[in-house]
C-alpha positions as CSV (number, residue, x, y, z in Angstrom):
1,M,180.0,184.0,195.9
2,K,179.8,184.0,192.1
3,T,180.9,186.9,191.9
4,L,184.2,186.1,193.2
5,K,184.2,182.7,191.4
6,Y,184.2,184.6,188.2
7,F,186.8,187.5,189.3
8,L,188.9,184.0,190.1
9,I,188.4,182.9,186.9
10,G,189.2,186.1,184.9
11,V,192.3,186.5,187.1
12,L,193.6,182.9,185.7
13,F,192.7,183.6,182.4
14,L,194.9,187.0,182.6
15,S,198.1,185.5,184.6
16,F,197.8,182.6,182.0
17,G,198.0,185.1,179.1
18,Y,200.7,186.7,180.8
19,A,202.8,183.8,181.1
20,Q,202.3,183.5,177.0
21,A,203.6,187.1,176.2
22,Q,206.8,186.6,178.7
23,V,207.7,183.4,176.7
24,S,207.5,185.1,173.0
25,V,209.6,187.7,174.4
26,N,212.5,185.8,175.2
27,V,212.0,183.4,172.6
28,N,212.5,185.9,169.8
29,I,215.6,187.4,169.8
30,G,216.3,188.6,166.5
31,T,216.3,188.1,162.9
32,P,219.4,186.0,161.7
33,P,221.3,187.7,158.7
34,A,221.2,185.3,155.6
35,W,224.9,184.4,155.7
36,G,223.8,182.5,159.0
37,P,223.8,179.2,159.4
38,A,220.3,177.5,159.4
39,G,218.8,175.5,162.2
40,Y,219.7,178.1,165.0
41,T,216.9,180.4,165.1
42,D,217.0,180.9,168.6
43,A,221.0,181.8,169.3
44,R,222.3,185.0,170.2
45,Y,226.1,185.0,168.6
46,Y,228.1,183.2,166.4
47,Y,231.6,182.9,166.2
48,L,233.5,183.7,163.5
49,P,236.9,181.8,163.7
50,D,238.6,182.9,160.9
51,L,238.5,186.7,161.8
52,E,238.3,186.1,165.5
53,T,234.9,188.3,165.5
54,Y,231.4,187.5,167.5
55,Y,227.9,188.6,165.5
56,D,225.6,189.3,167.9
57,V,222.1,188.7,165.9
58,S,219.6,190.5,167.8
59,T,221.4,193.3,167.5
60,S,223.0,192.9,163.6
61,N,226.2,194.3,165.2
62,Y,229.7,192.6,164.9
63,V,231.8,192.2,168.0
64,Y,235.5,192.3,167.8
65,L,238.6,193.5,169.1
66,N,239.7,196.6,168.2
67,N,243.2,198.5,169.4
68,G,242.6,196.2,172.3
69,K,238.8,197.1,172.9
70,W,235.2,195.6,172.2
71,V,233.7,197.3,169.8
72,R,230.1,196.6,168.6
73,T,229.5,197.6,164.9
74,R,227.5,197.1,162.3
75,S,230.0,196.6,159.4
76,L,233.1,194.4,159.9
77,P,236.7,196.2,160.2
78,S,237.9,197.3,156.6
79,A,240.3,194.5,156.2
80,Y,237.4,192.2,156.6
81,R,235.1,194.3,154.2
82,N,235.6,191.7,151.3
83,Y,235.2,188.3,153.4
84,D,232.4,186.0,151.9
85,L,230.6,185.4,155.1
86,Y,228.5,182.8,153.4
87,N,231.4,180.5,153.0
88,E,232.4,181.4,156.7
89,Y,232.6,178.9,159.6
90,K,230.0,180.2,162.4
91,V,230.1,178.8,165.7
92,V,227.0,178.8,166.9
93,L,226.9,179.9,170.7
94,T,224.0,178.0,171.7
95,D,225.0,177.9,175.6
96,Y,225.5,181.4,176.5
97,R,223.3,183.6,177.2
98,G,224.2,187.8,177.8
99,D,225.7,190.8,176.4
100,R,229.9,189.7,176.3
101,P,230.6,186.9,174.6
102,Y,233.5,187.9,174.2
103,D,234.5,187.1,178.4
104,S,235.3,183.5,176.7
105,F,237.4,184.7,173.7
106,K,240.5,182.9,175.1
107,S,238.9,179.5,175.1
108,H,237.0,180.2,172.0
109,K,239.9,181.4,169.9
110,V,242.1,178.0,171.0
111,K,238.9,176.0,170.7
112,Y,237.3,177.3,167.4
113,A,241.4,178.5,165.7
114,K,241.2,180.1,162.4
115,G,240.9,177.4,159.7
116,Y,238.6,175.7,162.5
117,K,235.5,173.6,160.4
118,G,232.9,172.1,162.4
119,K,229.9,169.9,161.0
120,P,229.0,171.2,157.8
121,Q,226.6,173.8,157.6
122,K,224.2,175.7,155.1
123,T,223.0,178.7,155.3
124,I,219.2,181.0,155.8
125,G,219.8,182.4,153.0
126,Q,221.6,182.1,149.0
127,K,224.4,183.8,148.6
128,P,223.2,187.1,146.3
129,G,223.7,186.9,143.0
130,K,223.3,183.1,143.1
131,G,219.9,180.8,142.1
132,N,218.9,184.7,140.6
133,N,218.9,183.2,137.1
134,K,215.7,182.8,134.7
135,D,216.3,179.2,134.3
136,K,215.7,177.4,137.4
137,S,216.5,173.8,136.8
138,H,220.2,173.7,137.2
139,H,221.1,174.3,141.5
140,D,224.7,174.3,142.3
141,N,225.0,172.3,145.4
142,G,228.7,172.6,145.3
143,N,229.7,169.3,144.9
144,H,231.6,168.8,142.1
145,N,233.1,164.9,141.8
146,G,234.1,165.4,138.0
147,N,232.1,162.3,136.6
148,G,230.1,164.2,134.2
149,N,231.8,164.5,130.5
150,G,230.7,168.5,129.8
151,K,228.5,167.4,127.0
152,G,225.5,167.5,128.4
153,K,224.5,163.8,127.7
154,G,223.0,161.7,130.8
155,N,221.0,158.7,131.2
156,G,217.8,160.6,131.8
157,K,217.8,159.4,135.6
158,H,218.5,161.4,138.8
């Protein structure tokens, strides 16, 4: 009787450990790029409205139409290679699970037309070349309201 009891307890612990492993595997889908929007670690796809392109976080591939066919590549088409992804608006597709986000392309193209801007976004990382100064006291947040006189004199309050 004791052997059966220990056996059942062992099976219970093993099944609990297996269930925990399943959960962590399903949640960890990939590493978002530095230009990705902060706060969406579990999203698999971004839609880039200005480029009419998807980005697959799990495979680090761009998904876009090329001569009428959807292709997956590690880089953007040559026409967009110099596009600034840090300033591009990213629509995070949180309600889609699968391998073909472009099945909804017609509705995404209408709902998120070129020039679409939703809620303000912060990127996960800094744009290369920004914040690498030895003087770390100045952080440009992009909010230039024109209230300074440019002479470096202030009232000392922050």
